[in-house]
N, C-alpha and C positions, 0 to 999 in steps of 0.2 A: 510361489517357491516350487520351483520343479525337483519330483524327489530324485537323488543323487545316491546311487550306487558306489558301495566304497571296498569291495572287496576285488580279489583278482582273479578271482573263479572264471568257470565259465558263464555264457550268456542263459542259462538257464534259470538259474538264481534271481533275474529280474522276472522270469515268466510267473515263480515261484509268487512275486510280490503282486503282478499285478492281475492276478487268477483270484487273488485273495480280496484285493482291493476295490476292484472296479465295482461289482455287483453290490459289495458291501456300501459303500459309499454313495451309489446310485438309491439304494433303499432307505437308508439313515440318514445322509447330509442334505441339506439344503433345499428342503420343500419348503417353499415357501406359499400363504395364503394372497390372493390377487392384490390386496390394498395392503400389502407392506411399502413400506418410506424408504428411500433410499437418502441415508445420510451422507457426507463427505467431512473428510478432515484432512486437512494438506498442512504445511508448515509454513504457508503463504496464507495461513487464511486466520480469522482471528475467531475468537468465542464468540464475539456481541454477532455474528454474522447469522445467518438463516439455517447451515450445515447442508444448502444444496449444493450442487456441483458448482454456478458460477460463484457460490458466495458459500464458501467451505467454513468449520471449524477448524483450529488451530491446535487443539486438545484431542485428544480421543478419550479423557477422562471428560468432556465437557459430553461428548455423543454421549458417554456412557449415563452420566445422567438424566436424558431427555429420552432414551431409547425406549421404546415400546414392542410387547409381542408383534413379531415378523419384520421389525425393522433389518434391514442391513447395512452395516458403517465402513463403508471403502476408505482405505488409508490410504493416500497416496507415499510413495517412497520417500527417505528419509530418514533422520535418529529424531524418534521421540524421547526424552529425558524424562521418561513417569512410568508410575506404576500403575497400571488402571486396574483401577476395583469397579466390578461389574454387578449391582445389586439386586438390577431388574432381573424379573424372569421372563422367558416366553414360554408358550405352551408346544403339545405335542403337533399342531400342525402348523406353528407359527413360532421356530425359535427364531432368537436374537444372533446376529451373525457381525463377527467383526471380522474383514477380510482385506487382506493387505495384500497392497500390490509388491511388484518386483524392489525388493529395495527397501520395505516398512520395515523398520528396526527401532524397537522398546525394550525397557529394561524389565517388563514384567508383566504379567495380570494378576488380579486376583479374583477368582469367580465365585461370587456369593450367592446367584439367582439362578434357579435351573432353566433348561433346557436353552443354552450358550454354547456359540460355536465358535473358538478361534480358529481361523485359517489362514495358512500364509505370513508368519510372521519371523522374523530375526530374531531371536534374542539371545546375546552372547556378551564375553566381555563388560557386562555392567559392573557396577561396586552393590554385588546381591551379599549380603551379610552372611555369614556364617548360620547353617543349618536355614535359611530361608529358601524361596524358590523363583525361579523363573515363573511357574505358574503353579499360581495355589489354587486347589478345587476345597472349597469348606464345605461342613456335613452336608447341608440342602441342595448341592448345586447338582439336585440330580439329573441326568439327561445332557451334562455339559460333552461336546466333543472340539476335541483338539487334534488338530489335521493339517498335515502341509507344510509343517514351522520346520525350522532350522535353531536347536538350542544347543548353543556349546561353551566352552573353556568359562567354566565355572568350577573354581577351584575347590570349594567348600561348601558348595549349597547342593540344593536339589534341581534336578530339572524340574520334574512335575511331582507337587505333592499332594495325596488327599488328604483331608484331614476328619478326623470322625470326635463327637458328641461323646463315645465311650467306648467301652471294649467291645461291645456288640454289633455283630454287621451291620444291622440294621439301623448303625446310627453314624453312620457315615453316607458319604455320595453314594448310589445308586446307577446302574445304566448307563455310564459314563464311556464313548469313544476315545481311543489314545491310537492314530491311524497316520500312514504316511508320514512323520516326521521323521529328521533326522539326529539325533542326540551324537556328541562326540567331545571329546575332552571333556569329561564331567570327573570332579576327583568327588563327590559323594554318592548321591544315589540321584539316577536316572531318572525311574519311575517308582514313586513310592504308593504304593495302594491299600487303600480302604474301604471298609463299606461293603458292595455286594455285586456281582452279576457286572461287574465292570470289562470292556475287550481291549488291548492292546494285541494291537497287528497291521503289519503290515509295515512296521516302522526299520531303522536303521540302529543299531549299536557301534560305537567302535572307537579307541582309545581312551577309554578310561583309564584309571590311577587312582591310588589311595583306596578310598572306602566304594570307589563308583562301581557298586552294581548295577548290572541294567535293572532288575525287579527287585523289589523289597515287596511281601505280598502279607497283608492280616484282610479278615474280614471270611468272604465266603461266594463260592460260585466266580470265581473271575478265570477269563480264557486270552491268554497270553500265546498266538497263533501265528505263524507265518512269518515271524521277525528274520531279520540278519544282524548277527552278532558276532563282531570279529575284534580280532586286536586289542583284547580287553587285558589291562592288567599293562600295556606295553607303551600306552602315548601317556606323553605326561607334559604340561605347561612349566613343570620345575626341575624336570629330567630327573625323579622320583620314580622307582618302581613300585607299584601297591602290587594287592589281591585282590582284588573284587572278586564277587561270585556271579554268573548270571541270572540266578534267579534264590533269595534266601529268603525265610521266617524263622525267629524265635521267640520263645515263651516267656525272654527277661519282663516283659512289662503288662503280662497276663491278658492279652488278647487273643483272640479266636484268629485262625487260617485254617478256612477246610473246604475240601470240593475245589480245589484251584488245578485246572490245568494248564500244560506248557503241552505245546501240540504244531507239529510242522516248524516248527524254528529251524533253521541253518547257523551253526557257531561254529566258529574256526578261528586258529593258528590266535589263542588267546593265553595269556600267562596268569589265569582265573581258574577259579573251582565251579566245576558244573552246578553243585547246588550244594545248599548248607541249610540245613532244615533240622530244628533244634525244638523237640516239645516243653521240654523243662517243666512239667509238671502241669500246664495247660492242658484239659481234656480235648479242647476244641481244635487243638493242631492237632490233627487229620487228614489223612485221605487226600491224599496228592497223586494225580496221576499225571506220566510223561509218557508222548508218544508219539509216533512216527517223526522225531528230531534225528539229525544229524550233526555230528559231534567231529568232528576234524583238530587233532593238533591241539585237544587241552589239557593245560597241565596238570592240573589237580583234580582229582576225585568226586563224585557224588556222594554228599554224607547225608545218609538216610535217618535220623535220628527221632521220629515219629512210628503213629501206627497206620498203616492201609498205606502205602508210599506203594506205587506198581510202574513199572516200566513195560511200555509193550511198543515191539515193531521199533527199536531203535537202532541207529547205526552209532558207533563208537572206533573212528581210527584212527592208528595212532595217538591215543589219547593216555592222561593219568602218567607222564614220561617222569613225574616228580614220587608219584606212589606205585605199589605194585598193583592194587585192585582198582577195579574202574566205580564201580557201585560199590559203596560201604551200606550194609545192611546193618542195624545198631543190635549189639547182644542185650538180652532180657535185664540185664543188670546194668546200661549204662545209664549214668546219672543226668544223661539229656534228653531221653529218652528213646525206649527199647522200640523197632519195627516189629512190632506185631502185624498179623495182616496183609505182610506184605509178598510183593515177589516182582521176577521178569519172565517174559515171554516174548519169543518171537524177535529176539537183539541178535544184532552182529557184534562180534569183538575181533576186531583183526589190530594185530599188531601193538595192542595196548601194554601199560606197565612200563614200569622204571627198566625192567630188561625184559626185552621183548622175547630173547632166544630162552628164556628161561621157563619151563614148563608148569612153573606151580603160579603162576602170575601174569595176570591180566584178563579177568571180567569180572565176576563179582566176588563178593566175601562172604559167605553163608556162615555165621554165627553160632557154634553149641548152645541148644537152648531155644532155637528160632521155630517150634517145631511148625508151626503153620504158614512159614517161608515157603512161597510159592516158585518155584525156577525150575523152567522146561522150552521146549522147544528154542534152543539158543544156538548158534553158531560162534564158536570159539578157534582162534588161529594165531601161530605168531610170525613170526617173519617166513617168507616163503611159502607161508600157508601152513606152516607148521602144527603136527597137533602139538596139543597140552598133555599135563598129566591125568592120567585119570585110572590109575589105580588106588587100591585104598590105604590110605594116612590119614595123614592132619585135613579134617572134612574140606576145610576152607582152602588148601591145596590142590583140589583133584578138580576136576569135573566130569561130575557124574551125573548125566541126566538121561530119562528113557527115551526122550525125543532128541535131542539134543545132537548137532553134528560138531564132530572134533577133527576140524584139519581142514586141507582139500581146497584147490579153487574156488570163491563163491563164484566167479562168474560176470564179476562188474564188465558193465559198459568200456570203462573206463576210470579205473580209481585216480591215476595222474592227472587227469582232466577234472576229477571229483566229479563224474557221472555216475551215480549207483546205480542208475535203472542196473535190474538185471537181463542177461541174457537168456533167451529161451532154454538152453540148456542148463543154466545155473543149477547146481545144486541145493541151491537154497528157493528155488520155485514150487510152489507148491508145498512146501515143508513144513508151513506154520500150522499153532493152533490155529482155529478160528474163533474172536472174540466176540459176544453180542453187545457190548456197550460201546463200539464205534465200527465203519463197515469202509473205511477209505485209507490211501496210504500218502505217502508226504506231499503229493501233487494234489489231493483230493479225491483223486479216481476213486474210483468205485474197485472193493477188492469181491470178484466174484467167483464163484466157487472155493477151490481150494485157497488158503490163503500162503503166499510165500514169508521169509523170515527177511525183517529188514523192513526199513521205511518205505523202499521201493518197489513196487513191484516189476514183473514183465515188463520190456521196452515192447512197443508196437511200432 
């Protein structure tokens, strides 16, 4: 299945995905041993056949029952009314691969073994039970890869759901890749992460409704990078509008969620919340990083109710039209969790907040008592690049930073075309704080010398 972009923005969005995905897929996907077998499945076949190209199986489940490491199962086009359970495991050099031809559709997969790849299937409109999943990844399904697939029109179920044996990261699937898939019209959760060190890269998410969060994350070490997320909370098969989040976690289940990175994602035009992160008494819900993301016309704020949440080099343009602040750092007495050890550096806040002409709104909320909150080197401006209030008063209603930039034309190549590269004479060029934890920009290009404010460096 070819990847389909659903954004109406400039073609540079497509380039983002290509640069992230091509090298990754070459490195991690479809590396087979020379003695691998090819099995074939077709609606014209029979399970009594040999599974060869000339004599194919009728069901994918028959192929799943006989696969061994290194086998590739080629599935012809057509609708297979089966939810395939893959219990066999491959190995690092010989993964088991189910590869769908154009038009290959089925009800779903359950991945139980390790080193299994699902490539190029259409899963949607099926009778998936409430809180079931199109693709379920069980706790020992390490190194699973789900790529190039279309997962869609699921009213009450997950797109991809990972499961865990318990509450610790090591009790769930690890080192899995979810890449180059198209999720749309999902009313529960698009991707539900457990386990550790899983990668969600280069996917498109669109038109979710109800509880259709793009990603919910528990576990540790997950990386959500280079995805395009649009029109969330606006599309519905039932014509009802919901309130999904781009990314969410919470402590109600007592499960850890730490060292999560949300990076180089393009998120736009959504009636949804940027994030909802709640510790709720779980010590290991902590330490999340958002860096080099672009957020355009997102309706609701980023709620940060946990310690160690950092925002670096992001852009917020015309965001949080239903709230005053863009990033809400929770106060020390917040029952859901305080935002100790948190901060925001090198971010752009332009025309944000429910009243963009009000000089008291439109960036982050710094509640009294968060003495270790570190915010500096940010740019804020209202409509027509107007300044925000910078005289002392209520602390959360003034913009006071030693190195921040208040007002003035940021010098984008074209904000209307959503090209946020900086012109060479931009007031943001070279005015950021040099950080040690990463050194690239939104496109993956290295930041050399002085850093600029925002996700995109100077255009070359």
